[in-house]
PASEBA-1860 file (N, C-alpha, C; in nm, 3 decimals):
! residues 226
1> MSNVVKSP> 0.083/-0.117/0.000/0.000/0.000/0.000/0.088/0.124/0.000 ~ 0.029/0.237/-0.040/0.101/0.364/-0.039/0.003/0.477/-0.012 ~ 0.054/0.584/0.048/-0.025/0.704/0.075/0.055/0.826/0.033 ~ -0.014/0.928/-0.010/0.047/1.055/-0.048/-0.010/1.164/0.042 ~ 0.078/1.236/0.112/0.038/1.337/0.208/0.103/1.470/0.171 ~ 0.027/1.579/0.182/0.083/1.713/0.155/0.182/1.750/0.264 ~ 0.295/1.807/0.221/0.399/1.848/0.314/0.443/1.989/0.281 ~ 0.516/2.057/0.370/0.560/2.195/0.343/0.645/2.208/0.216
9> DGYTVNWA> 0.719/2.104/0.182/0.807/2.109/0.064/0.746/2.046/-0.060 ~ 0.622/2.001/-0.051/0.559/1.935/-0.164/0.468/1.823/-0.117 ~ 0.512/1.700/-0.138/0.433/1.585/-0.099/0.525/1.477/-0.041 ~ 0.470/1.402/0.054/0.542/1.289/0.112/0.471/1.161/0.070 ~ 0.548/1.069/0.015/0.496/0.940/-0.026/0.549/0.835/0.071 ~ 0.460/0.765/0.139/0.502/0.657/0.227/0.435/0.528/0.184 ~ 0.501/0.417/0.212/0.449/0.287/0.168/0.484/0.178/0.268 ~ 0.413/0.066/0.254/0.437/-0.051/0.338/0.395/-0.174/0.259
17> GVLANANP> 0.460/-0.285/0.288/0.428/-0.408/0.216/0.485/-0.528/0.287 ~ 0.450/-0.645/0.237/0.499/-0.772/0.290/0.546/-0.856/0.172 ~ 0.672/-0.899/0.177/0.730/-0.982/0.072/0.749/-1.122/0.128 ~ 0.689/-1.222/0.064/0.695/-1.360/0.113/0.797/-1.441/0.035 ~ 0.862/-1.534/0.105/0.958/-1.625/0.045/0.898/-1.766/0.050 ~ 0.852/-1.814/-0.064/0.790/-1.947/-0.070/0.893/-2.058/-0.076 ~ 1.020/-2.023/-0.092/1.126/-2.124/-0.098/1.155/-2.174/0.043 ~ 1.137/-2.301/0.074/1.151/-2.349/0.212/1.294/-2.374/0.257
25> WHFGEHVV> 1.393/-2.368/0.166/1.529/-2.404/0.204/1.632/-2.296/0.174 ~ 1.592/-2.187/0.112/1.687/-2.086/0.070/1.648/-1.948/0.123 ~ 1.749/-1.867/0.154/1.729/-1.726/0.184/1.717/-1.647/0.054 ~ 1.632/-1.546/0.054/1.626/-1.451/-0.056/1.710/-1.330/-0.020 ~ 1.820/-1.309/-0.092/1.914/-1.201/-0.059/1.914/-1.093/-0.168 ~ 1.959/-0.975/-0.128/1.978/-0.861/-0.219/1.850/-0.825/-0.296 ~ 1.738/-0.833/-0.226/1.611/-0.792/-0.288/1.601/-0.640/-0.282 ~ 1.551/-0.579/-0.389/1.536/-0.434/-0.395/1.393/-0.401/-0.434
33> ATVVGRDA> 1.323/-0.325/-0.349/1.189/-0.278/-0.383/1.200/-0.154/-0.471 ~ 1.116/-0.146/-0.571/1.114/-0.030/-0.662/0.980/0.041/-0.649 ~ 0.986/0.170/-0.614/0.865/0.250/-0.594/0.864/0.360/-0.700 ~ 0.757/0.364/-0.779/0.745/0.462/-0.887/0.611/0.534/-0.873 ~ 0.614/0.668/-0.875/0.494/0.749/-0.870/0.479/0.834/-0.995 ~ 0.360/0.841/-1.048/0.334/0.918/-1.170/0.221/1.019/-1.145 ~ 0.230/1.134/-1.214/0.127/1.236/-1.200/0.010/1.206/-1.292 ~ -0.087/1.298/-1.300/-0.208/1.276/-1.378/-0.179/1.259/-1.527
41> AGAEVVKM> -0.068/1.321/-1.574/-0.032/1.310/-1.715/0.050/1.185/-1.744 ~ 0.083/1.106/-1.641/0.161/0.985/-1.661/0.311/1.006/-1.649 ~ 0.351/1.130/-1.617/0.494/1.158/-1.604/0.546/1.105/-1.470 ~ 0.666/1.055/-1.471/0.728/0.999/-1.350/0.776/1.113/-1.259 ~ 0.720/1.121/-1.138/0.758/1.226/-1.044/0.829/1.169/-0.921 ~ 0.822/1.037/-0.904/0.890/0.971/-0.792/0.949/0.841/-0.842 ~ 1.075/0.817/-0.808/1.137/0.687/-0.834/1.234/0.658/-0.721 ~ 1.211/0.546/-0.653/1.289/0.512/-0.535/1.322/0.364/-0.539
49> EQPLDAVP> 1.448/0.332/-0.515/1.490/0.194/-0.502/1.531/0.170/-0.358 ~ 1.465/0.076/-0.293/1.487/0.050/-0.151/1.545/-0.090/-0.131 ~ 1.673/-0.101/-0.092/1.729/-0.233/-0.060/1.657/-0.293/0.060 ~ 1.621/-0.420/0.050/1.549/-0.487/0.157/1.640/-0.587/0.227 ~ 1.602/-0.622/0.349/1.677/-0.721/0.425/1.650/-0.861/0.370 ~ 1.738/-0.954/0.406/1.724/-1.091/0.359/1.592/-1.151/0.409 ~ 1.526/-1.228/0.322/1.398/-1.291/0.356/1.426/-1.437/0.393 ~ 1.390/-1.481/0.515/1.423/-1.616/0.559/1.346/-1.723/0.484
57> PGGSLAFT> 1.395/-1.847/0.483/1.325/-1.957/0.414/1.184/-1.977/0.467 ~ 1.089/-1.983/0.376/0.951/-2.005/0.414/0.892/-1.894/0.499 ~ 0.957/-1.779/0.506/0.911/-1.668/0.589/0.868/-1.549/0.507 ~ 0.852/-1.437/0.573/0.809/-1.315/0.506/0.885/-1.196/0.563 ~ 0.879/-1.086/0.491/0.951/-0.965/0.529/0.855/-0.846/0.520 ~ 0.828/-0.781/0.632/0.750/-0.657/0.632/0.847/-0.542/0.611 ~ 0.813/-0.451/0.520/0.900/-0.337/0.493/0.818/-0.210/0.478 ~ 0.879/-0.098/0.515/0.815/0.033/0.504/0.917/0.133/0.453
65> GQTSATKK> 0.869/0.247/0.406/0.960/0.350/0.359/0.884/0.476/0.321 ~ 0.959/0.582/0.293/0.897/0.705/0.247/0.999/0.790/0.171 ~ 0.947/0.879/0.087/1.029/0.972/0.012/0.947/1.096/-0.015 ~ 1.008/1.198/-0.072/0.938/1.324/-0.099/0.927/1.347/-0.250 ~ 0.830/1.429/-0.288/0.808/1.464/-0.428/0.763/1.609/-0.438 ~ 0.806/1.677/-0.543/0.765/1.817/-0.563/0.626/1.825/-0.626 ~ 0.589/1.724/-0.707/0.458/1.717/-0.768/0.381/1.600/-0.708 ~ 0.249/1.611/-0.707/0.167/1.508/-0.645/0.153/1.386/-0.734
73> PVKVTIGY> 0.194/1.268/-0.687/0.169/1.145/-0.763/0.023/1.103/-0.745 ~ -0.040/1.063/-0.854/-0.177/1.013/-0.845/-0.181/0.861/-0.853 ~ -0.069/0.802/-0.892/-0.059/0.656/-0.897/0.081/0.614/-0.853 ~ 0.086/0.524/-0.756/0.213/0.474/-0.705/0.214/0.322/-0.718 ~ 0.318/0.271/-0.780/0.332/0.126/-0.795/0.456/0.079/-0.719 ~ 0.446/-0.040/-0.659/0.555/-0.098/-0.581/0.586/-0.236/-0.637 ~ 0.708/-0.253/-0.680/0.753/-0.383/-0.730/0.884/-0.420/-0.664 ~ 0.951/-0.522/-0.717/1.080/-0.561/-0.659/1.163/-0.633/-0.764
81> RPAQWRPA> 1.294/-0.621/-0.750/1.386/-0.696/-0.834/1.404/-0.836/-0.775 ~ 1.414/-0.940/-0.858/1.424/-1.077/-0.807/1.541/-1.096/-0.711 ~ 1.523/-1.189/-0.618/1.623/-1.215/-0.516/1.733/-1.305/-0.570 ~ 1.845/-1.305/-0.499/1.951/-1.403/-0.520/1.934/-1.510/-0.413 ~ 1.934/-1.637/-0.454/1.901/-1.745/-0.363/2.026/-1.810/-0.307 ~ 2.025/-1.832/-0.174/2.138/-1.898/-0.108/2.086/-2.002/-0.011 ~ 2.139/-2.127/-0.016/2.092/-2.231/0.076/2.118/-2.193/0.221 ~ 2.022/-2.222/0.307/2.036/-2.192/0.450/2.145/-2.280/0.511
89> ARIVSAFK> 2.222/-2.224/0.603/2.333/-2.296/0.666/2.284/-2.398/0.768 ~ 2.160/-2.383/0.815/2.104/-2.476/0.912/1.961/-2.511/0.872 ~ 1.902/-2.607/0.943/1.764/-2.642/0.914/1.674/-2.524/0.947 ~ 1.561/-2.520/0.882/1.474/-2.402/0.893/1.430/-2.377/1.037 ~ 1.407/-2.483/1.116/1.359/-2.466/1.253/1.462/-2.397/1.342 ~ 1.589/-2.391/1.299/1.692/-2.326/1.379/1.680/-2.173/1.374 ~ 1.611/-2.121/1.272/1.595/-1.977/1.258/1.466/-1.934/1.330 ~ 1.481/-1.907/1.456/1.367/-1.873/1.540/1.329/-1.726/1.525
97> QFPVTRVQ> 1.201/-1.698/1.539/1.154/-1.560/1.531/1.189/-1.485/1.659 ~ 1.200/-1.353/1.647/1.229/-1.268/1.762/1.096/-1.230/1.828 ~ 1.071/-1.277/1.951/0.942/-1.251/2.016/0.919/-1.102/2.041 ~ 0.798/-1.057/2.015/0.757/-0.919/2.041/0.643/-0.923/2.141 ~ 0.655/-0.849/2.251/0.556/-0.855/2.357/0.513/-0.714/2.399 ~ 0.403/-0.708/2.473/0.350/-0.586/2.533/0.337/-0.471/2.432 ~ 0.282/-0.504/2.317/0.264/-0.403/2.212/0.145/-0.314/2.244 ~ 0.166/-0.184/2.234/0.059/-0.086/2.253/0.049/0.003/2.131
105> TLPQKNGS> -0.075/0.026/2.086/-0.101/0.114/1.974/-0.179/0.234/2.025 ~ -0.116/0.351/2.025/-0.173/0.470/2.087/-0.201/0.577/1.980 ~ -0.329/0.604/1.949/-0.362/0.709/1.852/-0.327/0.847/1.909 ~ -0.274/0.934/1.823/-0.236/1.068/1.862/-0.334/1.171/1.805 ~ -0.333/1.291/1.861/-0.428/1.395/1.819/-0.407/1.438/1.675 ~ -0.283/1.427/1.624/-0.255/1.470/1.487/-0.286/1.363/1.383 ~ -0.345/1.252/1.426/-0.381/1.145/1.333/-0.277/1.035/1.319 ~ -0.162/1.053/1.380/-0.059/0.950/1.374/-0.081/0.846/1.484
113> YLITGYIA> 0.000/0.741/1.481/-0.010/0.635/1.581/0.128/0.610/1.641 ~ 0.131/0.599/1.774/0.253/0.568/1.846/0.250/0.421/1.885 ~ 0.352/0.345/1.843/0.358/0.202/1.868/0.475/0.176/1.963 ~ 0.449/0.107/2.074/0.554/0.072/2.169/0.546/-0.077/2.202 ~ 0.656/-0.133/2.250/0.659/-0.273/2.288/0.800/-0.315/2.324 ~ 0.819/-0.445/2.338/0.949/-0.500/2.376/0.987/-0.612/2.279 ~ 1.115/-0.617/2.245/1.165/-0.717/2.152/1.267/-0.805/2.224 ~ 1.253/-0.938/2.213/1.341/-1.031/2.281/1.431/-1.103/2.181
121> NPYRLPAS> 1.540/-1.158/2.232/1.636/-1.232/2.151/1.637/-1.378/2.198 ~ 1.595/-1.474/2.114/1.591/-1.615/2.157/1.725/-1.686/2.143 ~ 1.830/-1.615/2.100/1.959/-1.678/2.075/2.059/-1.647/2.186 ~ 2.163/-1.731/2.194/2.267/-1.712/2.295/2.352/-1.588/2.265 ~ 2.380/-1.563/2.138/2.461/-1.449/2.099/2.376/-1.323/2.094 ~ 2.432/-1.206/2.128/2.357/-1.081/2.116/2.337/-1.043/1.969 ~ 2.222/-0.986/1.939/2.192/-0.937/1.804/2.237/-0.792/1.795 ~ 2.332/-0.765/1.707/2.389/-0.630/1.699/2.284/-0.527/1.659
129> TLVVSALL> 2.205/-0.558/1.558/2.101/-0.464/1.512/1.980/-0.542/1.461 ~ 1.863/-0.507/1.510/1.737/-0.564/1.462/1.650/-0.453/1.407 ~ 1.576/-0.484/1.302/1.479/-0.391/1.245/1.341/-0.431/1.296 ~ 1.271/-0.337/1.359/1.136/-0.361/1.411/1.037/-0.288/1.320 ~ 0.945/-0.363/1.262/0.846/-0.307/1.169/0.706/-0.329/1.223 ~ 0.623/-0.226/1.213/0.483/-0.233/1.257/0.392/-0.204/1.138 ~ 0.291/-0.287/1.118/0.192/-0.268/1.014/0.055/-0.250/1.077 ~ -0.021/-0.154/1.029/-0.157/-0.128/1.078/-0.258/-0.178/0.976
137> RDKAGKLL> -0.359/-0.251/1.025/-0.462/-0.305/0.937/-0.600/-0.271/0.991 ~ -0.701/-0.270/0.902/-0.838/-0.247/0.944/-0.905/-0.379/0.977 ~ -1.036/-0.377/1.003/-1.108/-0.498/1.043/-1.106/-0.605/0.935 ~ -1.101/-0.562/0.809/-1.100/-0.658/0.698/-0.960/-0.710/0.667 ~ -0.860/-0.662/0.739/-0.723/-0.706/0.715/-0.648/-0.622/0.614 ~ -0.712/-0.516/0.561/-0.645/-0.432/0.463/-0.532/-0.354/0.528 ~ -0.419/-0.349/0.460/-0.302/-0.277/0.509/-0.324/-0.126/0.494 ~ -0.311/-0.054/0.606/-0.335/0.090/0.606/-0.206/0.173/0.608
145> GGGSTFAD> -0.103/0.120/0.668/0.022/0.194/0.679/0.120/0.120/0.767 ~ 0.240/0.175/0.779/0.340/0.108/0.861/0.459/0.197/0.888 ~ 0.545/0.150/0.975/0.666/0.223/1.010/0.770/0.127/1.066 ~ 0.895/0.171/1.072/1.004/0.086/1.118/1.100/0.164/1.206 ~ 1.172/0.091/1.291/1.276/0.150/1.375/1.383/0.044/1.398 ~ 1.488/0.079/1.471/1.599/-0.014/1.496/1.615/-0.039/1.646 ~ 1.665/-0.158/1.679/1.701/-0.193/1.816/1.842/-0.250/1.812 ~ 1.934/-0.193/1.888/2.074/-0.233/1.885/2.113/-0.312/2.008
153> DVKAGRPP> 2.209/-0.403/1.989/2.267/-0.483/2.097/2.158/-0.549/2.182 ~ 2.077/-0.631/2.117/1.968/-0.700/2.185/2.022/-0.831/2.240 ~ 2.022/-0.845/2.374/2.077/-0.962/2.439/1.965/-1.048/2.496 ~ 1.994/-1.178/2.507/1.897/-1.271/2.563/1.869/-1.234/2.708 ~ 1.741/-1.235/2.746/1.702/-1.205/2.882/1.694/-1.057/2.915 ~ 1.725/-0.971/2.819/1.720/-0.826/2.843/1.647/-0.759/2.727 ~ 1.516/-0.779/2.715/1.441/-0.723/2.601/1.433/-0.571/2.607 ~ 1.482/-0.501/2.506/1.472/-0.355/2.505/1.334/-0.309/2.457
161> RFILTIEG> 1.299/-0.189/2.495/1.172/-0.129/2.453/1.193/-0.053/2.322 ~ 1.097/-0.065/2.232/1.103/0.010/2.106/0.986/0.107/2.098 ~ 1.007/0.217/2.028/0.905/0.318/2.007/0.914/0.364/1.862 ~ 0.801/0.367/1.792/0.800/0.420/1.656/0.667/0.489/1.629 ~ 0.667/0.580/1.534/0.548/0.657/1.498/0.511/0.629/1.354 ~ 0.383/0.609/1.329/0.331/0.586/1.194/0.242/0.704/1.158 ~ 0.276/0.769/1.047/0.201/0.886/1.001/0.148/0.862/0.860 ~ 0.066/0.957/0.815/0.021/0.955/0.676/-0.082/0.851/0.642
169> LPKGAEVA> -0.164/0.809/0.737/-0.269/0.713/0.706/-0.381/0.780/0.626 ~ -0.457/0.702/0.547/-0.568/0.759/0.472/-0.673/0.821/0.566 ~ -0.740/0.924/0.519/-0.843/0.988/0.600/-0.957/0.890/0.627 ~ -1.002/0.888/0.751/-1.110/0.798/0.788/-1.067/0.655/0.815 ~ -0.938/0.629/0.812/-0.891/0.492/0.836/-0.916/0.452/0.981 ~ -0.965/0.333/1.000/-0.993/0.280/1.133/-0.901/0.160/1.159 ~ -0.805/0.180/1.247/-0.707/0.076/1.277/-0.769/-0.025/1.373 ~ -0.765/-0.153/1.335/-0.819/-0.259/1.419/-0.712/-0.355/1.468
177> RTEVTART> -0.598/-0.362/1.399/-0.496/-0.459/1.436/-0.357/-0.406/1.404 ~ -0.263/-0.436/1.491/-0.123/-0.398/1.471/-0.038/-0.524/1.466 ~ 0.042/-0.536/1.360/0.134/-0.649/1.346/0.277/-0.597/1.360 ~ 0.349/-0.650/1.457/0.487/-0.608/1.480/0.579/-0.727/1.463 ~ 0.683/-0.711/1.382/0.781/-0.816/1.361/0.921/-0.756/1.375 ~ 1.017/-0.843/1.406/1.157/-0.801/1.416/1.242/-0.897/1.334 ~ 1.349/-0.845/1.275/1.436/-0.926/1.190/1.578/-0.870/1.196 ~ 1.672/-0.950/1.149/1.810/-0.903/1.141/1.823/-0.801/1.030
185> WGSTARPY> 1.918/-0.711/1.045/1.939/-0.603/0.948/2.049/-0.642/0.852 ~ 2.024/-0.627/0.723/2.124/-0.656/0.622/2.064/-0.731/0.505 ~ 2.122/-0.711/0.387/2.068/-0.771/0.265/2.109/-0.917/0.249 ~ 2.198/-0.968/0.337/2.238/-1.107/0.330/2.191/-1.181/0.455 ~ 2.200/-1.314/0.449/2.153/-1.398/0.560/2.257/-1.412/0.670 ~ 2.376/-1.358/0.652/2.485/-1.384/0.748/2.450/-1.345/0.892 ~ 2.394/-1.227/0.921/2.362/-1.196/1.062/2.267/-1.296/1.126 ~ 2.168/-1.341/1.049/2.071/-1.438/1.099/2.137/-1.574/1.120
193> EDLALGGA> 2.221/-1.614/1.025/2.287/-1.744/1.036/2.388/-1.747/1.151 ~ 2.458/-1.637/1.173/2.553/-1.631/1.285/2.481/-1.654/1.418 ~ 2.363/-1.594/1.433/2.286/-1.613/1.555/2.241/-1.758/1.569 ~ 2.191/-1.816/1.459/2.142/-1.954/1.464/2.255/-2.052/1.491 ~ 2.373/-2.029/1.433/2.487/-2.119/1.454/2.537/-2.111/1.598 ~ 2.515/-1.998/1.665/2.554/-1.983/1.805/2.462/-2.056/1.902 ~ 2.346/-2.101/1.852/2.253/-2.176/1.937/2.148/-2.090/2.000 ~ 2.037/-2.152/2.035/1.925/-2.082/2.098/1.932/-2.098/2.249
201> VPLHTIKP> 1.869/-2.007/2.319/1.862/-2.014/2.465/1.764/-2.124/2.504 ~ 1.799/-2.213/2.599/1.705/-2.318/2.641/1.575/-2.258/2.694 ~ 1.466/-2.325/2.666/1.336/-2.274/2.710/1.321/-2.283/2.861 ~ 1.377/-2.388/2.922/1.361/-2.410/3.066/1.499/-2.410/3.132 ~ 1.527/-2.311/3.212/1.658/-2.298/3.276/1.650/-2.303/3.428 ~ 1.531/-2.322/3.485/1.513/-2.325/3.631/1.492/-2.469/3.676 ~ 1.568/-2.512/3.775/1.558/-2.648/3.826/1.423/-2.667/3.895 ~ 1.353/-2.779/3.869/1.224/-2.804/3.934/1.239/-2.809/4.087
209> TTPPFAVD> 1.139/-2.758/4.156/1.141/-2.757/4.303/1.055/-2.866/4.364 ~ 0.971/-2.930/4.285/0.885/-3.038/4.337/0.955/-3.172/4.319 ~ 0.930/-3.268/4.410/0.994/-3.400/4.398/0.939/-3.476/4.278 ~ 1.017/-3.568/4.223/0.968/-3.647/4.109/0.859/-3.744/4.152 ~ 0.781/-3.793/4.055/0.677/-3.891/4.083/0.741/-4.021/4.133 ~ 0.676/-4.085/4.227/0.725/-4.214/4.277/0.721/-4.319/4.167 ~ 0.620/-4.310/4.082/0.606/-4.403/3.971/0.584/-4.320/3.844 ~ 0.655/-4.354/3.739/0.638/-4.285/3.612/0.509/-4.334/3.549
217> RGSQIVTG> 0.402/-4.261/3.573/0.271/-4.306/3.526/0.260/-4.307/3.373 ~ 0.349/-4.231/3.309/0.342/-4.228/3.164/0.388/-4.357/3.099 ~ 0.459/-4.441/3.174/0.510/-4.566/3.115/0.423/-4.685/3.146 ~ 0.316/-4.667/3.226/0.229/-4.778/3.260/0.135/-4.811/3.145 ~ 0.108/-4.938/3.127/0.020/-4.983/3.021/-0.114/-5.024/3.082 ~ -0.221/-4.967/3.030/-0.354/-5.000/3.079/-0.401/-5.124/3.005 ~ -0.424/-5.233/3.079/-0.463/-5.359/3.017/-0.612/-5.387/3.026 ~ -0.678/-5.318/3.115/-0.820/-5.343/3.130/-0.892/-5.224/3.184
225> KQ> -1.022/-5.230/3.190/-1.104/-5.119/3.238/-1.199/-5.171/3.344 ~ -1.205/-5.103/3.457/-1.292/-5.144/3.567/-1.406/-5.043/3.582
END
């Protein structure tokens, strides 16, 4: 989706989208989104090439961006250049998603939305830089707008708080759902693979405090019914 908003210097064009990778074993690298805006006469008034981060196997990539224009575009198209495919260094299940929690969507008086939350790192190694993207949708699931920010030096067990603002939504838009995702930053899979090769944090790290069962009931065989 894309929106065009009047600005002091002309017009601001902002966009958001989701790029899916249907390949279950390969990363999509060096993908570039192409944004072109044309005026009423068909003349090109906006052209932007946006390098995107690597798309994980069988996953998707939410992306947002904006640029300025001196003339108002009446039609904006968003495409992309084909990816370069690279086999994943580990099995797909090793590439765990970065958990996002306590997300709040706060409407502002000027029509923008303030998005806050916390991003966690499921890996043993710290993530040097993560890109946090938020997409706003209406009740029907239509994409209304989005925004992105960065989180640096994200360590396991110490989730940092992120804050981002989304502006330029269509007039009368009613936000019903916010989707927030986090990913490694960079056009190649190397940052993601380095984290996966370092191993994930165990899910259970606290020793049980209750005594074990006297009999392992899970190993008993029921031979009859009374």
